[in-house]
N, C-alpha and C positions, 0 to 999 in steps of 0.2 A: 635289278637293272638288266636291261637285255643288252645282248652284244651289239655294240656301235660300229657301223660303217659309214664313214665320210660320205656326205651328201654332196652331189654336185650342184653348182649354182648356175643357172642357165642365165646368159647375158639378156635374154628377151624378158625374164621376170620382172615383176614390180620391184623397184628400187628398195622398198622397205622389206619385202619377202627375201631379196638377195642378201641385205644385211641381217635379218633375222637367220637365216641359213648359216651365214657366217659364224654368227653366235652360237648356234647348235654345233657346229662343227668344233668350235673352240672349247666349249663346255662337254662335248662328246654327248649329245642327248638327241637321240633318233626321234623320228616322227611318231612312232608308237608311244614312248616314252614321254614326249611332248603332250600328245593327246592326252594321255592318263593323268598328267599334273595338272594341266590348263583348263580341262573341260571342252576343249574344241576338238571336232572329229579329226581322225586321222586323213579322211579324204580331204575336208578343206585344206588342212596344212599342206599335203601333196599338191593340191591343185593351185596353191600360190605360186609355186616354182614353175608351174606349166600353162595354166590358162586362166585362172581367176585373179582378181586384185582382192587382198584381204581386208575384210570389215576392221575398222578401227577397235572395236570391242574386242574381238577375236585376236586381233594382233597385240593388244594391250595383256590380255589375259596369258597369250603365249610368252611375252616378253618378261610377265612378271613371274612366271613359273621357272623362267631361266635365270632369274635375278637381276632383271633389267627393267627400267621404266620409259615409258614413251613420254617424250617432253615437247612442248611447243615453245619456240623461242624465236626472238625477233633474227631476221636475216643479217648475217654479219657479226653476231654476236659469238 
């Protein structure tokens, strides 16, 4: 595992990307390690925090690699 450096969470990033970055910081998993584990490119993961909105399939792969799952539920539950 590579040396971990806490990731900044930009306020303008997509809400799901912000939450996933928070999870990365909690489990101490950097972008390169997450890319290796999930099969999603480092560039894509990096760009979610700055310019792009994550694709559902890529976000799901990354969350699964971190030990989380993407769930749809009714509002208010």
